[in-house]
KOLNUGU-576082 format. One record per residue (C-alpha): x, y, z. Coordinates in steps of 0.001 Angstrom, whole numbers, plus 500000, padded with zeros to 6 digits. Layout:
<nodes>
XYZ
...
</nodes>
This chain:
<nodes>
500000500000500000
502767502461500901
504552501798497596
501316502479495712
500902505798497507
504513506752496725
504014505846493074
500798507814492779
502435510782494519
505403510637492157
503145510472489101
500984513319490408
503919515643491212
504169517145487690
500468517992487811
500791519583491251
503776521679490120
502236522425486676
505324520928485086
503560519991481852
503079523688481059
506056525196482860
508885522792481999
508552523123478183
508869526894478589
512203526286480284
513327524237477292
512389527097474956
514164529646477178
517393527623477164
517165527248473385
516550530982472891
519644531883474905
521881529207473366
523271531379470494
524370534048472956
525726531926475804
529297531485474641
532472533245475753
532936534607472235
529491536188471979
529486537572475513
532991538987475087
531778540539471839
528813542221473555
531096543663476216
533485544956473559
530605546583471690
529452548415474803
533090549453475215
533101550878471691
530050553007472449
531643554081475734
534813555224473955
532849557103471294
530733558931473886
533876559831475827
535505561103472646
532507563263471761
532252564660475287
535940565405475773
537061566353472262
534234566969469797
532049569160471989
534881571500473084
535957571849469418
532446572628468229
531919575151470997
535182576845470075
534793576695466287
530994576936465925
529823578914468989
526632580059467305
525478576620466149
527037574237468696
523831574066470721
521870572948467663
524630570542466596
524411568802469960
520687568987470722
519794565459469565
522929563950471110
522138565320474587
519776562452475409
522549559884475052
525011562115476884
522684562504479884
521687558861480083
524977557236479174
526325556786482750
523192554801483656
523247552871480379
526922552012480753
526604550946484376
523447548876483825
524582547159480624
528043546410482005
526540544930485164
524035542880483162
526675541465480812
529002540708483725
526226538775485467
525250536867482341
528891536061481594
529376534946485171
526392532603484759
527753530957481625
528977527860483471
525661527567485313
523739527855482039
525898525191480395
525336522842483345
521555523218483091
521627522893479298
523518519590479706
520587518076481617
517916516176479674
515401518425477945
512978520142480284
510186518787478089
511038515301479371
511171516173483064
507472515604483844
507714512109482372
510677511256484604
508163511445487444
505054510098485751
506452506928484156
508286505483487189
505450506650489438
502839504778487400
505047501688487218
505590501691490989
501894502209491668
500933499584489077
503202496872490457
502210497681494031
498487497521493222
498907494280491279
500694492827494278
497920493944496630
495197492517494387
497056489267493887
497648489852490188
501351489107490664
503258486948493094
505041488751495914
508558488026494672
508165489554491166
506483492605492719
509307492996495214
511958492641492509
510196495152490254
509857497667493079
513494497162494045
514649497784490456
512459500875490116
513641502212493467
517298501747492574
516638503327489172
515198506422490833
518204506639493153
520682506302490285
518934508683487855
520283511906489461
523765510357489519
523549509364485847
522447512871484844
524932514546487240
522012516345488849
523743516767492203
526265519116490556
524206520533487695
520899521230489455
522390523543492127
524049525506489322
520621525839487772
519370527298491040
522256529779491011
521469530757487407
517800531299488235
518790533469491200
521105535573489015
518465535997486315
515813537015488844
516953540651488542
517412540432484766
514341538621483464
511745541099484677
509370543223482639
510846546383484151
514438545406483309
513595544317479762
511730547558479093
514630549528480561
517139547792478248
514888548338475248
514715552037476173
518507552154476425
518854550805472897
516445553406471603
518513556122473291
521768554691471912
520320554495468401
519176558125468522
522533559188469983
524521557343467339
522343558881464657
523073562329466111
526815561629466075
526692560518462436
524237563074461073
524947566142463222
528275566010465029
530471564444462335
529275566893459609
529733569755462076
533305568616462748
533956568522459018
532683572091458789
535375573167461252
538031572204458717
538645568520459524
539105566253456525
537876562666456550
541385561409457216
541917563906460029
538588562952461588
539521559263461499
542877560063463104
541637562485465753
538352560676466521
539062556954466072
536317555799468455
533660557911466710
534849556586463349
534803552981464595
531309553354466029
530012554804462771
531622551973460788
530453549185463080
527081550488464211
524967548352461859
526927545236462865
526625546163466536
522880546720466232
522356543462464347
524455541635466931
522825542914470101
519201543341469029
518496539571468903
519850539223472441
517435541878473678
514664540129471764
515550536847473474
515459538574476873
512016539977476109
510607536698474801
512078534710477690
510747536881480513
507405534992480879
509226531689480319
511670532489483088
508772533318485414
507200529927484632
510413528075485537
510944530232488615
507523529084489852
508764525478490013
510490524173493144
514170525089493457
516487523194491132
518461522156494217
515553519931495295
515105518034492038
517697515291492695
515981514538495995
512591514219494287
514056511066492752
516333509851495521
513876510010498449
511033508065496793
513638505709495334
515040504968498781
511552504471500181
510490502093497414
513773500159497531
513453499993501325
509935498592501034
511213495908498650
513978494921501080
511601494972504062
509114492748502245
511884490290501442
512718490017505132
509060489456505920
508900486683503337
511948485069504930
</nodes>
């Protein structure tokens, strides 16, 4: 009877935790982030933020003083569109740098979770052994099977449950998943995603102002194209690489936005740290029942 209850409880766990709807969303979230979760891509994102940082610094410390000195009557107009990026850049730089540092720091945790079996399969890891345990136990109670085959089947299923977390390295990988979820708790929020999207809008407008207003104004002060490239290398690099930078980072922001509700679904599940024990504890109980019944038979 106890084994039947354990089996039914194991099979019912995914329903209680809404795993059939939540776990697949975790699989999609991991897949969405996969293209970006490499050292190369994350290093590239950090370098691209660095390129914007250098260009803003160059405009603030070199271009603006030159325009004010050479074009005193029109400098205010030259800089009017750029001011939004100039005012907001310290916050953008701090927030984006912190975000990328956190994501990069979570790379190992992400890779550990991604190495587990697909989240789509997780509910069935509970349901199938749970139904088998309950089925054998009920057959034994009703006399459909002899006691020895029932005991052997329960013992095998119990040992299988105990060994499953070991086979999938869940004792090391699952806690890393918990750490990743904790790190992403301040990233995958509607407020944070909307803030990052706003930052990109500000950066796009600011870069457009540099290209359309500030660079032509600098040319009007007597700088040739070659002189501009020499004196303002960061501005030149940003202008050259902006389309690449935008095409590189925009999909990441899109993945963050799409994954926010998926993250919330996974966060509503029990902590990843507990998942190995959801197999081990019932496995020990079922295996213990099989051993106890053998002693009783003896």
